[in-house]
C-alpha positions as a Markdown table, in Angstrom:
| # | Residue | x | y | z |
|---|---|---|---|---|
| 1 | Met | -13.8 | -102.2 | 23.4 |
| 2 | Thr | -12.3 | -101.5 | 19.9 |
| 3 | Asp | -14.4 | -100.2 | 17.3 |
| 4 | Leu | -13.6 | -101.0 | 13.3 |
| 5 | Ser | -10.3 | -99.9 | 13.4 |
| 6 | Gly | -9.1 | -101.4 | 16.7 |
| 7 | Met | -9.1 | -98.1 | 18.8 |
| 8 | Asp | -9.8 | -98.4 | 21.8 |
| 9 | Val | -13.1 | -96.2 | 23.2 |
| 10 | Thr | -14.8 | -95.6 | 26.3 |
| 11 | Thr | -18.4 | -96.5 | 26.1 |
| 12 | Asp | -20.8 | -99.3 | 26.6 |
| 13 | Ala | -19.6 | -102.5 | 24.5 |
| 14 | Arg | -23.7 | -102.6 | 23.7 |
| 15 | Leu | -23.0 | -99.1 | 21.9 |
| 16 | Val | -19.6 | -99.7 | 19.9 |
| 17 | Pro | -21.7 | -101.9 | 16.9 |
| 18 | Leu | -24.0 | -98.4 | 16.7 |
| 19 | Trp | -20.3 | -96.6 | 17.2 |
| 20 | Asp | -19.0 | -98.1 | 14.2 |
| 21 | Arg | -22.0 | -97.6 | 12.1 |
| 22 | Val | -21.4 | -94.0 | 12.9 |
| 23 | Ile | -17.9 | -94.1 | 11.8 |
| 24 | Arg | -18.7 | -96.6 | 8.3 |
| 25 | Gly | -21.9 | -93.3 | 7.6 |
| 26 | Ile | -18.8 | -91.0 | 8.1 |
| 27 | Leu | -16.7 | -92.4 | 5.6 |
| 28 | Ser | -19.5 | -93.2 | 2.9 |
| 29 | His | -21.6 | -89.9 | 3.1 |
| 30 | Ser | -24.8 | -92.2 | 4.9 |
| 31 | Ala | -27.5 | -89.8 | 5.4 |
| 32 | Ala | -28.2 | -92.0 | 8.7 |
| 33 | Thr | -25.1 | -91.1 | 9.9 |
| 34 | Gly | -26.9 | -87.9 | 12.0 |
| 35 | Asp | -29.4 | -89.7 | 13.6 |
| 36 | Asp | -27.0 | -92.7 | 14.8 |
| 37 | Leu | -24.9 | -90.3 | 15.8 |
| 38 | Asn | -27.6 | -88.7 | 18.3 |
| 39 | Ala | -28.6 | -92.5 | 19.1 |
| 40 | Val | -25.3 | -92.9 | 20.5 |
| 41 | Ile | -25.0 | -90.0 | 22.3 |
| 42 | Ala | -28.7 | -90.3 | 23.8 |
| 43 | Ala | -27.8 | -93.6 | 25.3 |
| 44 | Asp | -24.1 | -92.2 | 26.3 |
| 45 | Gly | -24.0 | -88.6 | 27.1 |
| 46 | Asp | -20.9 | -89.5 | 28.8 |
| 47 | Phe | -19.1 | -90.4 | 25.6 |
| 48 | Ala | -16.8 | -87.8 | 25.0 |
| 49 | Leu | -15.6 | -88.9 | 21.5 |
| 50 | Ala | -18.7 | -88.8 | 20.3 |
| 51 | Gln | -19.4 | -85.2 | 21.7 |
| 52 | Ala | -16.4 | -84.1 | 20.0 |
| 53 | Ile | -17.5 | -85.7 | 16.5 |
| 54 | Arg | -21.0 | -83.7 | 17.0 |
| 55 | Gly | -19.0 | -80.9 | 17.2 |
| 56 | Leu | -16.7 | -80.9 | 14.9 |
| 57 | Ser | -19.4 | -81.9 | 12.3 |
| 58 | Cys | -21.7 | -78.9 | 12.9 |
| 59 | Leu | -18.5 | -76.7 | 11.9 |
| 60 | Met | -18.1 | -78.5 | 8.8 |
| 61 | Leu | -21.1 | -77.2 | 8.1 |
| 62 | Gly | -20.2 | -73.5 | 7.6 |
| 63 | Arg | -23.5 | -72.2 | 9.3 |
| 64 | Ala | -23.3 | -69.2 | 11.5 |
| 65 | Glu | -26.0 | -70.4 | 14.1 |
| 66 | Met | -24.3 | -73.8 | 14.1 |
| 67 | Thr | -21.3 | -72.7 | 16.1 |
| 68 | Gln | -23.4 | -72.4 | 19.0 |
| 69 | Thr | -24.2 | -75.7 | 18.5 |
| 70 | Ala | -21.0 | -77.0 | 18.6 |
| 71 | His | -19.7 | -74.6 | 21.7 |
| 72 | Glu | -22.7 | -77.0 | 23.6 |
| 73 | Ala | -21.0 | -80.1 | 22.2 |
| 74 | Met | -17.6 | -78.9 | 23.3 |
| 75 | Ala | -18.9 | -77.9 | 26.9 |
| 76 | Arg | -20.8 | -81.4 | 27.0 |
| 77 | Ala | -17.1 | -83.3 | 26.2 |
| 78 | Arg | -15.5 | -81.4 | 28.7 |
| 79 | Thr | -18.6 | -82.8 | 31.3 |
| 80 | Ala | -18.0 | -86.3 | 29.8 |
| 81 | Ala | -14.6 | -86.1 | 30.3 |
| 82 | Arg | -14.8 | -85.0 | 33.8 |
| 83 | Arg | -17.2 | -87.9 | 34.6 |
| 84 | Arg | -15.4 | -90.9 | 32.6 |
| 85 | Pro | -11.6 | -89.8 | 31.3 |
| 86 | Pro | -11.6 | -90.7 | 27.8 |
| 87 | Thr | -8.1 | -92.3 | 26.5 |
| 88 | Pro | -5.9 | -89.8 | 25.0 |
| 89 | Arg | -6.4 | -90.7 | 21.5 |
| 90 | Glu | -10.6 | -89.2 | 22.4 |
| 91 | Ala | -9.1 | -86.3 | 24.3 |
| 92 | Gly | -7.1 | -85.2 | 20.8 |
| 93 | Tyr | -10.3 | -85.1 | 19.2 |
| 94 | Val | -11.7 | -82.6 | 22.0 |
| 95 | Ala | -8.7 | -80.7 | 21.6 |
| 96 | Ala | -9.4 | -80.4 | 18.2 |
| 97 | Leu | -12.7 | -78.6 | 18.9 |
| 98 | Glu | -11.8 | -76.6 | 20.8 |
| 99 | Leu | -8.7 | -75.2 | 18.6 |
| 100 | Trp | -11.7 | -74.8 | 15.2 |
| 101 | Leu | -14.1 | -73.3 | 17.7 |
| 102 | Ser | -11.0 | -70.6 | 18.8 |
| 103 | Gly | -11.0 | -70.0 | 15.1 |
| 104 | Arg | -7.9 | -71.8 | 14.2 |
| 105 | Pro | -9.4 | -74.6 | 11.9 |
| 106 | Ser | -5.7 | -75.1 | 10.5 |
| 107 | Ala | -4.6 | -76.1 | 14.2 |
| 108 | Ala | -7.5 | -78.8 | 14.3 |
| 109 | Ala | -6.1 | -80.3 | 11.5 |
| 110 | Ala | -3.0 | -80.8 | 12.9 |
| 111 | Arg | -4.6 | -81.8 | 16.2 |
| 112 | Val | -6.0 | -84.8 | 14.6 |
| 113 | Gln | -3.4 | -85.0 | 12.2 |
| 114 | Gln | -1.5 | -86.1 | 15.3 |
| 115 | Ile | -4.0 | -88.4 | 16.4 |
| 116 | Leu | -3.2 | -90.2 | 12.9 |
| 117 | Asp | 0.8 | -90.1 | 13.3 |
| 118 | Asp | -0.3 | -92.0 | 16.2 |
| 119 | His | -2.6 | -94.3 | 15.1 |
| 120 | Pro | -2.1 | -95.3 | 11.9 |
| 121 | Arg | -4.9 | -97.2 | 11.3 |
| 122 | Asp | -7.8 | -94.9 | 13.2 |
| 123 | Ala | -10.6 | -94.7 | 9.7 |
| 124 | Leu | -11.8 | -91.6 | 11.8 |
| 125 | Ala | -9.2 | -89.5 | 11.9 |
| 126 | Met | -7.8 | -90.1 | 8.6 |
| 127 | Lys | -11.6 | -88.8 | 6.8 |
| 128 | Leu | -11.9 | -85.8 | 9.2 |
| 129 | Val | -8.3 | -84.5 | 8.8 |
| 130 | His | -8.8 | -85.4 | 5.1 |
| 131 | Ala | -12.5 | -83.0 | 5.2 |
| 132 | Ile | -11.0 | -80.3 | 6.7 |
| 133 | His | -7.9 | -79.8 | 4.5 |
| 134 | Phe | -10.9 | -80.0 | 1.7 |
| 135 | Ile | -12.5 | -77.5 | 3.2 |
| 136 | Met | -9.2 | -75.2 | 3.8 |
| 137 | Gly | -8.2 | -75.8 | -0.1 |
| 138 | Arg | -5.0 | -78.0 | 0.7 |
| 139 | Pro | -4.7 | -80.8 | -1.7 |
| 140 | Gln | -1.1 | -81.3 | -0.8 |
| 141 | Ala | -1.6 | -81.5 | 2.8 |
| 142 | Met | -4.2 | -84.4 | 1.8 |
| 143 | Arg | -2.3 | -86.6 | 0.0 |
| 144 | Arg | 0.5 | -86.5 | 2.2 |
| 145 | Ser | -2.1 | -87.7 | 5.6 |
| 146 | Val | -3.4 | -90.4 | 3.2 |
| 147 | Glu | 0.1 | -91.6 | 1.8 |
| 148 | Ala | 1.3 | -91.4 | 5.2 |
| 149 | Val | -0.9 | -94.0 | 6.0 |
| 150 | Leu | -1.8 | -96.1 | 3.1 |
| 151 | Pro | 1.4 | -99.2 | 4.0 |
| 152 | His | -1.1 | -99.7 | 7.6 |
| 153 | Trp | -4.3 | -100.2 | 5.8 |
| 154 | Asp | -3.7 | -103.6 | 3.7 |
| 155 | Asp | -6.1 | -105.4 | 5.7 |
| 156 | His | -8.0 | -102.7 | 7.1 |
| 157 | Pro | -12.3 | -103.2 | 6.4 |
| 158 | Ala | -12.1 | -99.5 | 5.4 |
| 159 | Arg | -9.3 | -99.6 | 3.0 |
| 160 | Gly | -11.7 | -98.7 | 0.0 |
| 161 | Tyr | -12.8 | -95.8 | 2.0 |
| 162 | Leu | -8.9 | -94.8 | 2.3 |
| 163 | Leu | -8.0 | -95.2 | -1.6 |
| 164 | Gly | -11.4 | -93.4 | -2.6 |
| 165 | Cys | -10.2 | -90.2 | -0.6 |
| 166 | His | -6.0 | -91.2 | -1.7 |
| 167 | Ala | -7.8 | -90.7 | -5.6 |
| 168 | Phe | -9.4 | -87.0 | -4.8 |
| 169 | Thr | -6.0 | -86.3 | -3.8 |
| 170 | Leu | -4.4 | -88.2 | -6.8 |
| 171 | Glu | -6.3 | -86.0 | -8.6 |
| 172 | Glu | -6.6 | -82.9 | -7.3 |
| 173 | Thr | -2.9 | -82.8 | -7.4 |
| 174 | Gly | -2.9 | -83.7 | -10.9 |
| 175 | Glu | -1.9 | -87.5 | -11.0 |
| 176 | Tyr | -4.9 | -88.1 | -13.4 |
| 177 | Ala | -4.0 | -91.7 | -14.3 |
| 178 | Ala | -3.1 | -93.0 | -10.5 |
| 179 | Ala | -6.1 | -91.2 | -9.3 |
| 180 | Glu | -8.2 | -93.0 | -11.6 |
| 181 | Ala | -6.8 | -96.8 | -10.6 |
| 182 | Ala | -7.1 | -95.9 | -6.8 |
| 183 | Gly | -10.5 | -94.6 | -7.4 |
| 184 | Lys | -11.8 | -97.7 | -9.4 |
| 185 | His | -10.1 | -99.8 | -6.9 |
| 186 | Gly | -11.9 | -98.8 | -4.2 |
| 187 | Val | -15.1 | -98.8 | -5.4 |
| 188 | Asp | -14.5 | -102.5 | -6.0 |
| 189 | Leu | -14.0 | -102.8 | -2.2 |
| 190 | Ala | -16.7 | -100.4 | -1.0 |
| 191 | Pro | -19.5 | -100.1 | -3.2 |
| 192 | Asp | -21.2 | -97.5 | -1.3 |
| 193 | Asp | -18.3 | -94.8 | -1.5 |
| 194 | Ala | -19.7 | -92.1 | -3.0 |
| 195 | Trp | -16.6 | -89.8 | -2.2 |
| 196 | Gly | -14.2 | -92.6 | -4.3 |
| 197 | Leu | -17.0 | -92.5 | -7.2 |
| 198 | His | -17.2 | -89.1 | -7.4 |
| 199 | Ala | -13.3 | -88.7 | -7.1 |
| 200 | Val | -13.3 | -91.1 | -11.0 |
| 201 | Ala | -15.4 | -88.2 | -11.9 |
| 202 | His | -13.7 | -85.6 | -10.8 |
| 203 | Val | -10.7 | -87.2 | -13.1 |
| 204 | His | -12.8 | -87.7 | -16.2 |
| 205 | Asp | -14.1 | -84.2 | -15.5 |
| 206 | Ser | -10.2 | -82.6 | -15.7 |
| 207 | Thr | -8.8 | -84.9 | -18.7 |
| 208 | Gly | -12.1 | -83.4 | -20.8 |
| 209 | Arg | -13.5 | -87.4 | -20.7 |
| 210 | Ala | -17.0 | -86.5 | -20.2 |
| 211 | Arg | -18.5 | -88.8 | -22.5 |
| 212 | Glu | -16.5 | -91.4 | -20.4 |
| 213 | Gly | -17.8 | -89.9 | -17.2 |
| 214 | Leu | -21.0 | -90.7 | -18.1 |
| 215 | Asp | -20.5 | -94.9 | -18.9 |
| 216 | Trp | -18.3 | -94.2 | -15.0 |
| 217 | Leu | -21.2 | -92.6 | -13.3 |
| 218 | Thr | -24.1 | -94.7 | -15.5 |
| 219 | Gly | -25.7 | -98.1 | -13.5 |
| 220 | Arg | -23.8 | -97.0 | -10.4 |
| 221 | Glu | -26.6 | -94.7 | -8.9 |
| 222 | Ser | -26.8 | -97.0 | -5.8 |
| 223 | Ser | -22.9 | -96.3 | -4.7 |
| 224 | Trp | -24.6 | -92.5 | -3.9 |
| 225 | Ala | -28.1 | -93.1 | -3.3 |
| 226 | His | -27.5 | -93.9 | 0.5 |
| 227 | Cys | -26.2 | -90.5 | 0.9 |
| 228 | Asn | -26.7 | -87.1 | 2.5 |
| 229 | Asn | -26.9 | -84.3 | 0.2 |
| 230 | Phe | -23.3 | -85.7 | -1.1 |
| 231 | Arg | -25.7 | -87.4 | -3.4 |
| 232 | Phe | -27.1 | -83.5 | -5.2 |
| 233 | His | -23.0 | -83.3 | -5.8 |
| 234 | Val | -22.8 | -86.9 | -7.6 |
| 235 | Trp | -25.6 | -85.6 | -9.7 |
| 236 | Trp | -24.3 | -82.3 | -10.4 |
| 237 | His | -21.0 | -83.8 | -11.6 |
| 238 | Arg | -22.7 | -85.8 | -14.1 |
| 239 | Ala | -24.6 | -82.3 | -15.4 |
| 240 | Leu | -21.1 | -80.8 | -15.8 |
| 241 | Met | -20.9 | -84.0 | -17.9 |
| 242 | Tyr | -23.3 | -83.0 | -19.9 |
| 243 | Leu | -22.5 | -79.2 | -20.0 |
| 244 | Asp | -19.2 | -80.3 | -21.1 |
| 245 | Leu | -20.2 | -82.2 | -24.4 |
| 246 | Gly | -22.8 | -79.1 | -24.6 |
| 247 | Asp | -26.0 | -81.0 | -24.3 |
| 248 | Phe | -27.5 | -78.4 | -22.4 |
| 249 | Asp | -31.2 | -79.6 | -22.0 |
| 250 | Ala | -29.6 | -82.5 | -20.5 |
| 251 | Ala | -28.0 | -80.3 | -17.9 |
| 252 | Leu | -30.7 | -78.3 | -16.9 |
| 253 | Asp | -33.1 | -81.5 | -16.7 |
| 254 | Leu | -30.5 | -83.2 | -14.4 |
| 255 | Tyr | -30.3 | -79.5 | -12.1 |
| 256 | Asp | -34.3 | -80.0 | -11.7 |
| 257 | Arg | -34.4 | -83.5 | -11.2 |
| 258 | Glu | -31.8 | -84.0 | -9.0 |
| 259 | Val | -29.6 | -81.1 | -8.4 |
| 260 | Arg | -32.4 | -79.3 | -6.9 |
| 261 | Ser | -34.8 | -82.0 | -6.2 |
| 262 | Glu | -34.5 | -80.6 | -2.6 |
| 263 | Arg | -34.2 | -76.6 | -2.4 |
| 264 | Thr | -32.3 | -76.6 | 0.9 |
| 265 | Asp | -30.3 | -74.0 | 2.0 |
| 266 | Asp | -27.0 | -76.1 | 2.9 |
| 267 | Tyr | -24.6 | -73.7 | 1.1 |
| 268 | Arg | -23.1 | -77.4 | -0.1 |
| 269 | Asp | -26.5 | -77.2 | -2.6 |
| 270 | Ile | -25.9 | -73.9 | -3.3 |
| 271 | Ser | -22.7 | -73.6 | -4.5 |
| 272 | Asn | -24.1 | -77.0 | -7.2 |
| 273 | Ala | -27.4 | -74.9 | -8.1 |
| 274 | Ala | -25.5 | -71.4 | -8.2 |
| 275 | Ser | -21.9 | -73.0 | -10.1 |
| 276 | Leu | -24.2 | -74.7 | -12.4 |
| 277 | Leu | -26.4 | -72.0 | -13.6 |
| 278 | Ser | -23.3 | -70.0 | -13.7 |
| 279 | Arg | -21.6 | -72.0 | -16.3 |
| 280 | Leu | -25.2 | -72.4 | -18.3 |
| 281 | Glu | -25.3 | -68.8 | -18.5 |
| 282 | Ile | -21.4 | -68.2 | -19.4 |
| 283 | Glu | -22.9 | -70.5 | -22.9 |
| 284 | Gly | -25.7 | -68.4 | -23.1 |
| 285 | Val | -28.7 | -71.0 | -22.3 |
| 286 | Asp | -31.6 | -68.7 | -20.5 |
| 287 | Val | -32.2 | -70.4 | -17.1 |
| 288 | Gly | -35.3 | -68.5 | -16.8 |
| 289 | Arg | -36.9 | -68.1 | -13.3 |
| 290 | Arg | -34.2 | -70.6 | -11.5 |
| 291 | Trp | -32.2 | -67.9 | -9.9 |
| 292 | Asp | -35.0 | -66.8 | -7.7 |
| 293 | Glu | -35.2 | -69.5 | -5.1 |
| 294 | Leu | -31.7 | -69.1 | -4.7 |
| 295 | Ala | -31.6 | -65.8 | -4.0 |
| 296 | Asp | -34.1 | -65.7 | -1.6 |
| 297 | Leu | -32.2 | -68.9 | 0.5 |
| 298 | Ser | -28.7 | -67.0 | -0.4 |
| 299 | Glu | -30.2 | -63.4 | 1.0 |
| 300 | Lys | -30.7 | -65.0 | 4.4 |
| 301 | Arg | -27.5 | -67.0 | 5.0 |
| 302 | Ser | -25.5 | -63.7 | 3.7 |
| 303 | Gly | -24.7 | -62.8 | 7.2 |
| 304 | Asp | -22.9 | -66.4 | 7.9 |
| 305 | Gly | -19.6 | -65.1 | 6.9 |
| 306 | Ser | -18.4 | -68.9 | 7.8 |
| 307 | Leu | -16.8 | -69.6 | 4.6 |
| 308 | Ala | -15.5 | -67.5 | 1.9 |
| 309 | Phe | -16.5 | -70.5 | -0.6 |
| 310 | Ala | -20.0 | -70.4 | 0.8 |
| 311 | Asp | -20.5 | -66.6 | 1.0 |
| 312 | Leu | -19.4 | -66.3 | -2.8 |
| 313 | His | -22.1 | -68.9 | -3.7 |
| 314 | Tyr | -24.4 | -67.4 | -2.2 |
| 315 | Leu | -23.1 | -64.1 | -3.8 |
| 316 | Leu | -23.4 | -65.8 | -7.0 |
| 317 | Ser | -26.8 | -66.3 | -6.4 |
| 318 | Leu | -28.2 | -62.7 | -5.3 |
| 319 | Ile | -26.4 | -61.7 | -8.4 |
| 320 | Gly | -28.4 | -64.1 | -10.7 |
| 321 | Gly | -31.6 | -63.1 | -9.1 |
| 322 | Gly | -30.8 | -59.4 | -9.4 |
| 323 | Arg | -30.5 | -58.6 | -5.7 |
| 324 | Asp | -28.2 | -55.8 | -5.9 |
| 325 | Glu | -28.4 | -54.7 | -2.7 |
| 326 | Ala | -28.5 | -58.2 | -0.8 |
| 327 | Ala | -24.8 | -58.5 | -3.3 |
| 328 | Ala | -23.5 | -55.0 | -2.1 |
| 329 | Gly | -24.3 | -55.8 | 1.4 |
| 330 | Leu | -22.8 | -59.4 | 1.2 |
| 331 | Val | -19.4 | -57.4 | -0.2 |
| 332 | Ala | -19.4 | -55.1 | 1.7 |
| 333 | Arg | -19.0 | -57.3 | 4.9 |
| 334 | Met | -16.3 | -59.7 | 2.9 |
| 335 | Ala | -14.3 | -56.4 | 3.2 |
| 336 | Ser | -14.5 | -55.9 | 6.5 |
| 337 | Ala | -13.6 | -58.7 | 7.6 |
| 338 | Arg | -10.3 | -58.8 | 10.0 |
| 339 | Ala | -7.4 | -61.6 | 10.2 |
| 340 | Ser | -7.9 | -61.2 | 13.9 |
| 341 | Glu | -11.0 | -62.5 | 13.9 |
| 342 | Gly | -9.7 | -66.0 | 12.2 |
| 343 | Glu | -8.8 | -68.0 | 9.8 |
| 344 | Ala | -11.9 | -68.1 | 8.2 |
| 345 | Ala | -12.5 | -64.2 | 8.1 |
| 346 | Ala | -8.8 | -63.6 | 6.4 |
| 347 | Ile | -9.5 | -65.8 | 3.2 |
| 348 | Leu | -13.0 | -63.8 | 3.0 |
| 349 | Ala | -11.1 | -60.4 | 3.7 |
| 350 | Asp | -8.3 | -61.7 | 0.9 |
| 351 | Pro | -8.9 | -63.6 | -1.0 |
| 352 | Gly | -12.3 | -63.4 | -0.9 |
| 353 | Gln | -13.4 | -59.6 | -1.1 |
| 354 | Arg | -11.5 | -59.5 | -4.2 |
| 355 | Ile | -13.1 | -62.7 | -6.3 |
| 356 | Ala | -16.9 | -60.9 | -4.3 |
| 357 | Ala | -15.8 | -57.7 | -6.4 |
| 358 | Gly | -15.2 | -58.8 | -9.6 |
| 359 | Leu | -18.3 | -61.2 | -9.4 |
| 360 | Gln | -20.4 | -58.1 | -8.6 |
| 361 | Ala | -18.4 | -56.0 | -11.4 |
| 362 | Phe | -19.2 | -59.0 | -14.1 |
| 363 | Gly | -23.0 | -58.5 | -12.7 |
| 364 | Ser | -22.8 | -55.2 | -13.4 |
| 365 | Gly | -21.4 | -55.5 | -16.8 |
| 366 | Ser | -18.1 | -53.4 | -15.7 |
| 367 | Tyr | -16.0 | -56.2 | -17.6 |
| 368 | Ala | -12.7 | -54.8 | -17.1 |
| 369 | Arg | -13.2 | -54.2 | -13.6 |
| 370 | Ala | -14.3 | -57.8 | -13.2 |
| 371 | Trp | -11.0 | -58.4 | -14.9 |
| 372 | Leu | -9.1 | -56.4 | -12.7 |
| 373 | Asn | -10.7 | -58.2 | -9.7 |
| 374 | Leu | -10.6 | -61.9 | -10.4 |
| 375 | Arg | -7.0 | -61.7 | -12.2 |
| 376 | Gly | -5.2 | -60.6 | -9.4 |
| 377 | Ala | -7.4 | -62.8 | -7.1 |
| 378 | Ala | -6.5 | -66.2 | -9.4 |
| 379 | Pro | -3.5 | -67.1 | -8.0 |
| 380 | Glu | -4.7 | -67.6 | -3.9 |
| 381 | Leu | -8.2 | -68.7 | -5.9 |
| 382 | Gln | -7.5 | -72.1 | -4.1 |
| 383 | Arg | -7.4 | -70.5 | -0.8 |
| 384 | Ile | -11.4 | -70.6 | -0.6 |
| 385 | Gly | -11.5 | -74.0 | -0.3 |
| 386 | Gly | -13.6 | -76.9 | -2.3 |
| 387 | Ser | -12.0 | -78.9 | -5.5 |
| 388 | His | -10.8 | -77.8 | -8.6 |
| 389 | Ala | -13.5 | -78.6 | -9.7 |
| 390 | Gln | -16.1 | -76.3 | -7.6 |
| 391 | Arg | -13.6 | -73.2 | -7.9 |
| 392 | Asp | -13.4 | -74.0 | -11.8 |
| 393 | Val | -16.9 | -71.9 | -11.9 |
| 394 | Phe | -14.7 | -68.3 | -11.2 |
| 395 | Thr | -11.7 | -69.5 | -13.6 |
| 396 | Arg | -14.6 | -69.3 | -16.4 |
| 397 | Leu | -16.1 | -66.1 | -14.8 |
| 398 | Thr | -12.7 | -64.6 | -14.6 |
| 399 | Ile | -11.8 | -66.1 | -18.3 |
| 400 | Glu | -15.3 | -64.3 | -19.6 |
| 401 | Ser | -14.7 | -61.3 | -17.8 |
| 402 | Ala | -11.2 | -61.1 | -20.1 |
| 403 | Leu | -13.0 | -62.0 | -23.2 |
| 404 | Leu | -15.8 | -59.4 | -22.6 |
| 405 | Gly | -13.7 | -56.7 | -21.3 |
| 406 | Gly | -11.3 | -56.8 | -24.4 |
| 407 | Tyr | -8.5 | -58.5 | -22.8 |
| 408 | Thr | -8.4 | -61.7 | -25.4 |
| 409 | Asp | -4.7 | -62.0 | -25.5 |
| 410 | Ala | -5.1 | -62.9 | -21.6 |
| 411 | Ala | -8.1 | -65.0 | -22.2 |
| 412 | Glu | -5.9 | -67.2 | -24.6 |
| 413 | Gln | -3.1 | -67.5 | -22.3 |
| 414 | Met | -5.8 | -68.6 | -19.5 |
| 415 | Leu | -7.3 | -71.0 | -22.0 |
| 416 | His | -3.7 | -72.6 | -23.0 |
| 417 | Glu | -3.0 | -72.5 | -19.6 |
| 418 | Arg | -6.1 | -74.1 | -18.6 |
| 419 | Arg | -5.5 | -76.9 | -21.2 |
| 420 | Arg | -1.5 | -77.2 | -19.6 |
| 421 | Leu | -2.7 | -77.8 | -15.7 |
| 422 | Arg | -5.0 | -80.6 | -17.1 |
| 423 | Gly | -2.2 | -82.6 | -18.2 |
| 424 | Gly | -2.7 | -81.5 | -22.6 |
| 425 | Phe | -6.3 | -82.3 | -22.1 |
| 426 | Glu | -9.2 | -79.8 | -23.1 |
| 427 | Asp | -12.7 | -80.0 | -21.9 |
| 428 | Gly | -15.5 | -78.9 | -24.0 |
| 429 | Tyr | -15.4 | -75.3 | -22.5 |
| 430 | Thr | -11.7 | -74.4 | -23.7 |
| 431 | Arg | -12.5 | -75.9 | -26.8 |
| 432 | Arg | -15.6 | -74.0 | -27.6 |
| 433 | Arg | -14.2 | -70.2 | -26.3 |
| 434 | Leu | -11.0 | -71.1 | -28.8 |
| 435 | Asp | -12.9 | -71.8 | -31.4 |
| 436 | Leu | -14.7 | -68.4 | -30.7 |
| 437 | Leu | -11.1 | -66.8 | -30.5 |
| 438 | Asn | -9.6 | -68.2 | -33.5 |
| 439 | Ala | -13.2 | -67.8 | -35.6 |
| 440 | Ala | -12.6 | -64.0 | -34.3 |
| 441 | Arg | -9.7 | -63.9 | -36.0 |
| 442 | Glu | -10.4 | -65.0 | -38.8 |
| 443 | Arg | -13.2 | -62.6 | -39.5 |
| 444 | Ala | -10.4 | -59.7 | -38.6 |
| 445 | Val | -8.3 | -61.1 | -41.8 |
């Protein structure tokens, strides 16, 4: 019995089509994947690989309460392995779950990478190691992993999804033209690959081509309509394009209709919302009471401590909603994190706490202090995970801190560096800020 990648699986032959649907669902970010995975486990609780994937998926949610569910999946995977010995490949996924539960996601990624090295056509391993490196902010590792298996996927039924992953790694490592070509080819092969579609949107963002980005996304809504909450993220990209063009009303309209159409407390959904509201406020837009619901949810989640990326967006929401006491508590908790508690805690402590202190200072109007903290954390910003586009809100706030704190030369230097890192392309934010600086200089003459 083999799955869609040709990998041996130790489950009932009748369940293999459903298991293949789970794999395709993971590749395409399908909303149905959770139900399909639960159905596999309900039908075959001794399928250790399915138990391991459930546990790993729980950990990727970045929610403290899901760690217990992941531990339960780990226990069930061990029991399943005793009853029905898994293949060495399947056992590798169980080992990866155990490593992550011990606070070592990097070791978990390495273990999944070993599976992929041994089985270079394993679509599940390809997507999983890609996802872990993304969470950990390691684009070079993502790229190496994908490019090592590209020669083995010429006739793979899931090749389009691999090209989507490759496109994303190329964009995150600055190879914009190659990323755009790979992403478009991938979408041609797998029209439901929202990840590849969004990789091309990243290219448009990184190269300051917002109008072309809107043209790319318009008419392709079916490519992400089937998705889990990842669909909100694709709408977020579309809102960013309107923001870049200075059409702030359109960006706010998308916020209300799509980005926050479901008011979930998933950290990825909150990060979409909080970073968009922050960008709008930077541009002088009054966002009304939109911070309130984000602050309500973030206050309840502020004790998680699962991911620095999540906590920093909770903090943005608390600051935006005027929850000073809750914000102070979150910053203090991040400062108390210890590296001995695992990799995630180490990142919470540094650079997470410095970024948090900078955001708190910015929210209170202490711009010079905000600048010093945010500037100090900037070289380590990538370690919080996410993409360049997602982390850009913190870069913008660093530049705003410099401008408002009187460090105009430093702000200008950052803006020029921003343009250099984008291959010489200039986005709307950079252009507007450089215009403000030039206008101020002309008035001073």
